[in-house]
N, C-alpha and C positions, 0 to 999 in steps of 0.2 A: 657516495653522495646521491646517486640516482635513487637508491633504495630509500634514503631519508626523505627525499622529495615525494616519492610515491607514497610512503607511509603518511606523510603530512596531508597529502591530497585525499587519501582515503579517510582521514579523520575530520577533514574540513566539513562543516555543515553544508548541506545542499539546500537550494532554494525551491526544490520540488516538494510540494506538500500533498499529503494524502487526505482526502475528505471522506474517508470511509466512515468515520464516526457520525458525521452529519448525514450521509446518505442512509445509514442504518436507522438513525433517529427519524428521518423523514418517512421511512417505510415501516416503522414500528417493528423492526427486526433486531434480534440480538446477535452478538458475535458468534454465539454457540449455534444458533440457527443457520447463519451464513456458513459456518464451518462445515456443518453437516451437508448443506446443499452443494457446496463447491468442492468438498473433499480436501480441504486444507486445514491444518491444525489450528485450534483457537490461539495457541501461542504465536504461530507465524502470522495469523491475521492481526493479532494484537500488536505485534511489532510493526506491521505495515500501517495500521491505524495510528500508531503513535510516532510515525516518521523515524523508525529505527532500522530501516532497511536501505540497502544501497542498490538493490536490483529487484525486479519483479519479472517472473517468467510470463511470456505472452499467454501461455495456457492458463495461468492463474488469473491474469488480468481479464482474459476472455470469459472465464467461468464466473468471476465476480460481476462483470458487466451483464452477463446473461441473467443471473439471478436477480440483480438489483435493477434490471431494465434501464441501464444507463450507458453512456459512452465513456471511453477512457479519459476524455477531457473533463468529464464530470467528477471523476475519481481523483485524478492527479492534476494539480495546478502549479504554475510557476509563479513564485512571489518575486516581485520586483523590489 
């Protein structure tokens, strides 16, 4: 029973949204350029951009924020 609840919770949509696409557009940068700059695959960045991840490493978040000159709160937002 606990495993079923855990599986359902893992599949439930999250209200945390990633604004990576908007930030890239504002800076005129492509996902490929960001990938090269931060050392994260285009595939993984695309998953993040399209809200298909459940977790983000702090080191990845830090690298993205450094390259995009933004704060974590600019990248990730909570939708009410």
